[in-house]
Structures are given as C-alpha cells and as structure tokens.
C-alpha positions in Angstrom: 6.3 25.2 4.3 6.9 29.0 4.8 10.4 28.2 6.1 11.6 26.3 3.0 13.9 28.3 0.9 13.4 26.5 -2.4 12.5 27.5 -5.9 9.0 27.7 -7.2 9.5 24.6 -9.4 10.8 22.5 -6.5 7.8 23.7 -4.4 5.4 22.7 -7.1 7.2 19.4 -7.4 6.4 18.6 -3.8 2.7 18.7 -4.5 3.0 16.6 -7.7 5.0 14.0 -5.8 2.5 13.8 -2.9 -0.1 11.4 -4.4 2.7 8.9 -5.2 4.3 8.7 -1.7 4.0 5.2 -0.1 3.5 4.5 3.6 7.3 4.2 4.1 8.1 7.3 2.2 9.1 5.6 -1.1 8.0 7.7 -4.1 6.7 5.7 -7.0 7.8 8.3 -9.5 7.0 8.3 -13.2 9.1 11.2 -14.4 7.2 11.3 -17.7 3.9 11.8 -16.0 5.2 14.5 -13.7 6.9 16.4 -16.5 3.7 16.6 -18.4 1.7 17.8 -15.4 4.3 20.4 -14.5 4.9 21.5 -18.1 8.6 21.2 -17.6 11.4 19.4 -19.4 13.8 16.6 -18.2 16.5 19.1 -17.2 14.1 21.2 -15.1 12.7 18.2 -13.3 16.1 16.8 -12.6 17.2 20.1 -11.2 14.1 20.3 -8.9 14.7 16.8 -7.7 18.3 17.6 -6.8 17.2 20.7 -5.1 14.8 18.7 -2.8 17.6 16.2 -2.2 20.0 19.0 -1.1 17.5 20.9 1.1 17.3 20.1 4.8 14.1 20.6 6.8 13.9 19.9 10.6 17.3 18.1 10.5 16.4 15.8 7.5 16.8 16.1 3.7 13.5 16.6 2.0 14.1 13.5 -0.2 16.8 11.0 -0.6 17.7 8.4 -3.2 17.9 4.9 -1.7 18.2 1.5 -3.4 16.9 2.8 -6.8 14.0 4.8 -5.4 13.4 8.4 -4.2 12.3 8.5 -0.6 10.4 11.4 1.0 11.2 12.5 4.5 8.8 15.5 4.3 5.5 14.1 3.1 2.9 12.5 5.3 1.3 9.8 3.1 -2.5 9.9 3.6 -5.7 9.5 1.6 -5.4 13.2 0.7 -8.0 14.7 3.0 -6.9 13.5 6.5 -3.6 15.3 6.8 -2.5 18.7 8.1 -2.9 20.0 4.6 -5.8 18.6 2.5 -4.5 17.8 -1.0 -7.0 19.8 -3.0 -6.8 19.7 -6.8 -5.8 23.3 -6.9 -2.3 22.4 -5.8 -1.8 20.4 -9.0 -3.4 22.9 -11.3 -1.8 25.3 -13.8 -3.3 28.3 -11.8 -1.3 27.2 -8.7 1.9 26.7 -10.7 1.6 30.1 -12.2 1.5 31.9 -8.8 4.6 33.8 -7.9 6.8 32.4 -5.2 5.5 34.9 -2.6 1.9 34.4 -3.7 2.4 30.7 -3.2 3.8 31.1 0.2 1.1 33.5 1.3 -1.6 31.0 0.1 0.1 28.1 1.9 0.4 30.2 5.0 -3.4 30.7 4.9 -4.1 27.1 4.1 -2.0 25.7 6.9 -3.4 28.0 9.6 -6.5 25.9 9.9 -6.7 22.3 8.5 -10.6 22.4 8.7 -10.5 25.7 6.7 -12.3 27.7 9.3 -11.5 31.5 9.4 -8.3 32.2 11.3 -7.8 35.7 12.8 -4.4 37.1 11.8 -2.7 40.4 12.6 -2.0 42.2 9.3 1.3 43.4 10.8 2.4 39.7 11.0 2.2 39.4 7.2 5.1 41.8 6.4 8.3 43.1 7.9 7.7 45.8 10.6 8.4 46.5 14.2 5.2 44.8 15.3 5.9 41.6 13.3 5.9 38.4 15.3 8.5 36.1 13.7 7.1 33.0 15.4 3.6 33.3 13.9 4.1 35.7 11.0 5.4 35.6 7.4 8.8 37.1 6.8 8.7 37.3 3.0 7.2 40.8 2.3 9.3 43.9 2.8 6.4 46.2 3.0 2.6 46.5 3.5 2.2 47.5 -0.1 4.0 44.4 -1.4 1.9 42.2 0.8 -1.4 43.7 -0.2 -0.6 43.4 -3.9 -0.3 39.6 -3.6 -3.1 39.4 -1.1 -5.5 41.2 -3.5 -4.3 39.0 -6.3 -5.4 35.9 -4.4 -8.7 37.6 -3.5 -9.4 38.8 -7.0 -8.9 35.3 -8.5 -11.1 33.7 -5.9 -8.4 31.7 -4.2 -8.9 32.9 -0.6 -11.7 34.4 1.5 -10.9 37.4 3.6 -13.2 39.0 6.3 -12.8 42.1 8.3 -12.9 41.7 12.1 -16.4 41.9 13.4 -18.0 41.3 10.0 -20.1 38.2 9.2 -19.5 38.1 5.4 -16.2 37.9 3.6 -15.0 40.7 1.3 -16.8 40.7 -2.1 -14.0 40.5 -4.7 -16.4 41.9 -7.3 -16.9 45.1 -5.3 -14.9 48.0 -6.8 -14.3 49.7 -3.5 -13.0 46.7 -1.4 -9.4 47.7 -1.8 -9.9 51.2 -0.6 -11.9 49.9 2.3 -9.1 47.5 3.1 -6.5 50.3 3.1 -8.6 52.6 5.2 -9.3 49.8 7.8 -5.6 49.0 8.1 -4.2 52.6 8.1 -2.8 52.9 4.6 -3.2 56.5 3.5 -1.5 58.6 0.8 0.3 55.5 -0.6 2.0 54.6 2.7 1.2 52.7 5.9 0.9 54.6 9.1 3.9 54.2 11.4 4.0 51.4 13.9 5.5 51.8 17.3 7.3 49.1 19.3 6.0 50.9 22.5 2.4 51.5 21.5 1.3 48.3 19.8 -2.2 48.4 18.2 -2.4 45.5 15.8 -5.0 45.3 13.0 -6.8 41.9 12.6 -8.5 40.2 9.7 -9.9 36.7 9.1 -8.4 34.5 6.4 -9.1 31.1 4.9 -9.0 29.2 1.6 -12.0 29.9 -0.7 -14.5 27.2 0.3 -15.2 26.5 -3.4 -11.5 25.3 -3.8 -11.3 23.6 -0.4 -14.5 21.6 -0.7 -13.4 19.9 -3.9 -12.7 16.2 -3.5 -9.1 15.7 -2.3 -6.6 14.0 -4.6 -6.3 10.4 -3.3 -3.1 8.6 -2.7 -2.1 6.8 -5.9 1.0 5.1 -4.7 -0.4 1.6 -4.9 -1.6 1.9 -8.5 1.6 3.7 -9.5 3.7 0.9 -8.1 1.8 -1.7 -10.1 2.0 0.4 -13.2 5.7 1.0 -13.0 6.4 -2.7 -12.3 4.4 -3.6 -15.4 6.3 -1.1 -17.5 9.6 -2.4 -16.2 8.8 -5.9 -17.6 7.3 -4.4 -20.9 3.7 -5.2 -19.9 0.7 -3.3 -21.1 -0.8 -2.4 -17.7 -3.8 -0.7 -19.4 -5.0 -4.2 -20.5 -5.3 -5.4 -16.9 -8.6 -5.3 -15.2 -9.3 -2.5 -12.7 -10.6 -5.0 -10.2 -7.3 -6.9 -10.3 -5.4 -3.8 -9.4 -7.9 -3.0 -6.6 -7.8 -6.5 -5.2 -3.9 -6.5 -5.0 -3.9 -3.0 -3.5 -6.5 -4.2 -1.0 -4.1 -6.9 0.1 -1.4 -4.3 0.5 -3.6 -2.0 2.6 -4.7 -4.9 4.8 -1.2 -5.9 5.5 -0.1 -2.3 6.3 -3.1 -1.8 8.6 -2.4 -5.0 10.5 1.4 -5.2 10.5 2.7 -1.7 9.6 5.9 -1.3 7.6 6.7 -5.0 8.0 3.4 -5.8 6.3 4.4 -3.4 3.5 7.7 -5.2 3.0 6.0 -8.6 2.9 3.7 -7.3 0.2 6.4 -5.6 -1.8 8.7 -8.6 -1.7 5.9 -10.8 -3.0 4.8 -8.4 -5.6 8.3 -7.8 -7.1 8.9 -11.5 -7.2 5.5 -12.1 -8.9 6.3 -9.6 -11.7 9.9 -10.7 -12.1 9.0 -14.4 -12.5 5.7 -14.1 -14.3 5.8 -10.7 -16.1 3.8 -10.9 -19.3 2.1 -14.1 -18.2 0.2 -12.0 -15.6 -1.8 -10.5 -18.5 -2.9 -14.0 -19.5 -3.7 -14.8 -15.9 -5.8 -11.7 -15.8 -7.7 -12.7 -18.9 -9.0 -15.8 -17.2 -9.5 -14.0 -13.8 -6.6 -15.6 -12.0 -4.0 -12.8 -11.7 -5.0 -11.7 -8.2 -5.4 -15.2 -6.8 -2.1 -16.3 -8.3 -0.4 -13.5 -6.6 -2.0 -14.3 -3.3 -1.6 -18.1 -3.4 1.8 -18.5 -4.8 3.6 -15.3 -3.8 2.0 -13.4 -0.9 1.1 -16.4 1.3 4.5 -17.9 0.5 6.3 -14.8 1.8 4.1 -14.9 4.9 4.9 -18.6 5.4 8.6 -17.8 5.2 8.2 -15.2 8.0 6.2 -17.6 10.2 8.7 -20.4 9.7 11.6 -18.0 10.3 10.0 -16.7 13.5 9.4 -20.3 14.7 13.0 -21.2 14.2 14.1 -18.0 15.9 11.9 -18.7 18.9 13.3 -22.2 19.2 16.9 -21.0 18.9 16.6 -17.8 20.9 17.3 -15.4 18.0 15.0 -12.4 17.3 15.7 -11.7 13.6 13.4 -12.7 10.7 13.7 -12.9 7.0 12.6 -9.3 6.8 15.0 -6.4 6.8 12.5 -4.7 9.1 11.6 -7.4 11.6 7.9 -7.9 12.4 6.9 -7.1 15.9 6.4 -10.1 18.2 3.0 -8.7 19.1 2.0 -9.1 15.4 2.9 -12.8 15.1 -0.5 -14.1 16.4 -2.3 -11.9 13.9 0.0 -12.9 11.1 -0.7 -16.6 11.8 -4.4 -15.9 11.9 -4.1 -14.0 8.6 -2.3 -17.0 7.1 -4.9 -19.4 8.3 -7.8 -17.3 7.2 -6.5 -16.6 3.6 -4.7 -19.9 2.9 -6.0 -22.9 1.1 -5.9 -26.5 2.4 -2.7 -27.0 0.4 -0.9 -24.2 2.2 -1.8 -25.6 5.6 -0.6 -29.1 4.7 2.6 -27.8 3.0 3.5 -25.6 5.9 3.2 -28.6 8.1 5.7 -30.4 5.9 8.1 -27.5 6.3 7.5 -27.4 10.1 8.5 -31.1 10.3 11.9 -30.2 9.0 12.6 -27.9 12.0 14.0 -29.6 15.0 11.7 -29.7 18.0 9.2 -27.4 16.3 6.2 -29.4 17.4 7.2 -28.8 21.0 5.8 -25.3 20.6 2.9 -26.4 18.4 1.4 -29.4 20.1 3.9 -30.8 22.7 3.9 -30.2 26.5 5.6 -26.8 25.9 3.0 -25.8 23.3 1.9 -22.2 23.5 -0.1 -19.6 21.6 0.0 -18.5 18.9 1.6 -21.7 17.6 -1.3 -23.8 18.9 -3.6 -21.9 16.5 -1.5 -23.1 13.6 -1.3 -26.7 14.8 -5.1 -26.9 15.4 -5.8 -25.5 11.9 -3.4 -28.0 10.3 -4.9 -31.0 12.2 -8.4 -29.9 11.3 -7.4 -29.8 7.6 -5.9 -33.3 7.8 -9.1 -34.6 9.6 -11.4 -33.3 6.9 -9.4 -34.9 4.1 -8.8 -38.1 6.0 -12.6 -38.6 6.5 -13.2 -38.0 2.8 -10.3 -40.3 1.8 -11.5 -43.1 4.0 -15.0 -42.8 2.8 -13.9 -43.1 -0.8 -11.7 -46.1 0.0 -14.6 -47.7 1.8 -16.9 -47.3 -1.2 -14.3 -48.6 -3.6 -13.5 -51.5 -1.3 -17.1 -52.5 -1.1 -17.4 -52.3 -4.9 -14.4 -54.6 -5.1 -15.9 -57.1 -2.7 -13.8 -56.2 0.3 -16.1 -56.1 3.3 -13.5 -56.3 6.0 -11.9 -52.9 5.7 -9.8 -52.8 8.9 -6.6 -54.1 7.2 -7.3 -51.9 4.2 -7.6 -48.7 6.2 -4.9 -49.5 8.7 -2.3 -49.9 6.0 -2.9 -46.4 4.5 -0.5 -43.7 5.5 -3.2 -41.0 5.1 -1.0 -38.1 6.2 1.6 -38.9 3.6 -1.0 -39.5 1.0 -2.8 -36.2 1.7 0.5 -34.4 1.6 1.2 -35.8 -1.8 -2.2 -34.5 -3.0 -1.4 -31.1 -1.5 1.9 -30.9 -3.4 -0.1 -31.4 -6.6 -2.7 -28.7 -5.6 -5.5 -31.3 -5.5 -7.0 -30.6 -2.1 -8.8 -27.3 -2.2 -10.6 -28.0 -5.4 -11.1 -31.6 -4.3 -9.6 -32.8 -7.5 -8.6 -36.1 -5.9 -12.2 -37.0 -5.7 -12.1 -37.3 -9.5 -8.6 -37.3 -10.7 -7.3 -39.7 -8.0 -10.4 -41.9 -8.0 -9.2 -44.1 -10.8 -5.8 -44.6 -9.2 -7.4 -45.6 -5.9 -9.7 -48.0 -7.7 -6.8 -49.7 -9.2 -5.0 -49.9 -5.9 -8.1 -51.5 -4.2 -8.5 -54.0 -7.0 -4.8 -54.9 -6.8 -5.1 -55.2 -3.0 -7.9 -57.6 -3.4 -5.9 -59.8 -5.8 -2.5 -59.7 -4.3 -3.1 -58.6 -0.7 -0.1 -56.3 -1.0 0.5 -53.6 1.7 -2.0 -50.9 0.7 0.0 -48.0 2.0 2.9 -48.9 -0.3 0.5 -49.3 -3.3 -1.2 -46.0 -2.7 2.1 -44.2 -2.2 3.5 -45.7 -5.4 0.3 -44.9 -7.3 0.2 -41.3 -6.1 3.8 -40.7 -7.1 3.3 -41.8 -10.7 3.5 -39.0 -13.2 0.1 -37.9 -14.3 -0.7 -36.4 -17.7 -0.3 -32.6 -17.7 -3.4 -30.6 -18.6 -3.0 -28.5 -21.6 -1.8 -25.0 -20.6 -4.3 -22.3 -21.5 -1.3 -20.1 -22.4 -0.4 -22.7 -25.1 -4.1 -22.7 -26.2 -4.0 -18.9 -26.6 -0.7 -19.1 -28.5 -2.2 -21.7 -30.9 -5.2 -19.5 -31.4 -3.1 -16.4 -32.1 -0.9 -18.3 -34.6 -3.7 -20.2 -36.3 
C-alpha cells in the first residue's frame, strides 16, 4: 500500500470497493451507494476509478473493466477479518477519509506491520528520509523528522494508533501534556532540530507501534458481494429488492458459497450463469414467488440444478469422445466431477434424476460408462441413484395398479403388470413434475382407474392405454399469479 502513488480519493475508493469484491475479483459496484459513502460526485468517482484502472501494482493493473464489470486485481476477497489487513469500520469512516495522504500512508504502514495488531518495533529513522533510513522496511514519504512527528502525533492525539517507548509496558497517554516533549527527548530532537545521524556510527532509536485496540477490535466489515449482486440484478430488471425476504437472499447466497467452497471459480460460474438466467427469465415474478415462499426453491430446482445437469452431461459426452472442454468458460476440474455428481444427487428431486436419465439416453454409448462392462466411478453413483428412484416409483405404481385391478375384479394381474412400460410411464410423470410430491397418487389415480376398467372390458394392451392416458392434456391449475392479479384489480 505504501508503494502506491495514487490520490487520496482513489486510495479511499479501494476501501469502499473492498466489501463488494467477489471471489473471482468481480466488483459488484453500485456507484450511487459508493458516491454517498465517499461524499463525492459522479465526476470525482469516475476519475478515481480511471486512476485505479491506469495504476499498475506488481505487474498488474489495480482494476480492469471486463464484460461490463469492474474487476479487481488488488483485493483479496475475504470475510473481512481473515486477510492481511482486517477491514475495520474505520477505513470506511469520514475520519479516515479526512486524513491527509501522508497520515493515511503512515496509518496503513502501522496497520500492515502486524495483521494481529500486536506491537511492532520500528526504528524511528525508518519513518523519514535520512542516512540511516532502510528503504526496504521504511517509509519514504516524509522529508524530515519534524514532518513525520506532526502526522504521528495527529494519529496519537485522535486515538487512531497506540505508541510505546522501547522498554515500557504501557503505551503513551495521549492526554498527557508532556508526551510530545518526552518523545522528542527520547529520539534526540532538541532546539527544533534532530541530532545528526551518521552513516558510520548507526545508533537507531526504536519505538513500538500498533493500531489503537479500540478501533481494531471492532467487528470487521463483512463481504457483501453476494447481496450486492442480487440487489443489482433486481434493479436491472426493475424489481423492488427491498420487498424480498432476507432468508431468500441468505438461502441463495448459501448456495453460492457452497458451490465456491466445493468447486472454486467453476462453482461460482455455475451459480452466476443460473442466477442471471433466473432473473432474466422471471424478473418481477420472483417477487411473487417470494411471497409464497418459493423463490429460493424455484432458483435451485429450475435453474441451478439445470446448469449443473448441463455440466454433468457435457462432461459425460467429453469423456466418451475424448475431449476435455465443458460448457463452462472455466472448465471444472476432473477431480471435482465426483463431488459435483454427488451434489446433484443430494440436492435434486426425483424428477431431476429421471429427466437426466432421459437426457443420458440420447448420448451414444453413455450407459457403457454408467452401468455397462466399462462402467466406472463417478458415473456409477449417478446410475445407482437413477435406478433407485425408478425402483421406488415402480413399486408404488404397481401397488396402485394392483389395488385398482382388484377393485375392478381382475385377480390375475400378471398380464396387467407385464404390459405396463413403467419406465416410460414414470418418465411421463416426471416431465409433469408429479413424482417428488407424489401427485400421481392422487391426480393420476382417476386416469389409472379408467385404464384398468377399460382393460377389464376390452382386454386392450395396458401399456398402450396407460401411455395414451398419461399423454392426455390435463386441466391446468389456476396460477397464483393470476389470482393475485385478480385480487389487485378487484
């Protein structure tokens, strides 16, 4: 930080951007919010952003602008208190912004000397330009001892730092009227000038420095990138994000954190692709989903798991063909595929498992990897989960057919059960989202009763009858959005 030659406004902007930096460096920037917090206008903010874009640090631009977003190459996205510089509230305060440029650099020099905020022993001669100054460890911003102590005393007087003389147990009391004279005497400042330093005889004067514990022990500003991303997406589609439940935001962000933890940046891309598609396609409907407690589950079931399914199917095709690319711009690591499949199995409904099976059947030779002689993990996990799902619903379906057959006077059920293509029937139920909630036990019961009765009378092939019955259009339930619209307009 001390090596950055940037304006005070640009330096302050770094700290105001920090809470909104995502794991991949993307900054979810709300310019209006930052302007208010920095007490600056649009022109000043734009100038500071451009300054950061034009400044190079350790061979990289501090920030870049890529695909419609600012991206930081300087920040380390964390939870605020587990990085090399704890993001204390002081950094985003008016007091910090009102420091002079050199006062800010001196404070940051002290703050970064010890990330645990323990006292660090520093040679006074390393804080200003002189013959004993060590350029590797010292500050090179003060031309004289007097300039340095003026800013150091300002930080002490305002309670921003704690300073202790070498060999003392207690820090300097900033309320003591004589502490400045004691300081000058200790470090050889007499008659308004510093005693000469010799490059041959090198006695250095040490003191201990750290951030005032009152400031440092405040709770760190947490990373807000997840919430900012959701809020900005909502505003893009003219949604009132304030009306969404906090638990909905927390649930969706929890999915994001879980994917990042398990799959790194590829997990973040899966999440981000699903989230942007969700908002683009559903936009204001998400508010209605949230009213009935379905916003988070709709995102998971119809967008997040669908993106994961695409990656799994793409990986399967690639493995069969010998390619290594996936649908992601950042390919997921092969070591992550078993975990991704387990994540899909653990979080997916019965419908998801049946429908992915239908997609797998469209891939040539796919089942050689899943259940054939060449079957191998992790694909066998997926095959076993799919087969278990079919088995559960096959048992329930046969039991229902048996009961209805007995009611209809059919006691020899072998022909009845043999003629049913249960896999195809279960797949048709899955396509109508009727498995997980077991809707077919009620909604399909009447259809099956009619098929059984018709079979009794005509002895027609039951599989054909059931298939035709399941494909008949069913009355659509009244959409709750329409109900809400009627209520609003009534």
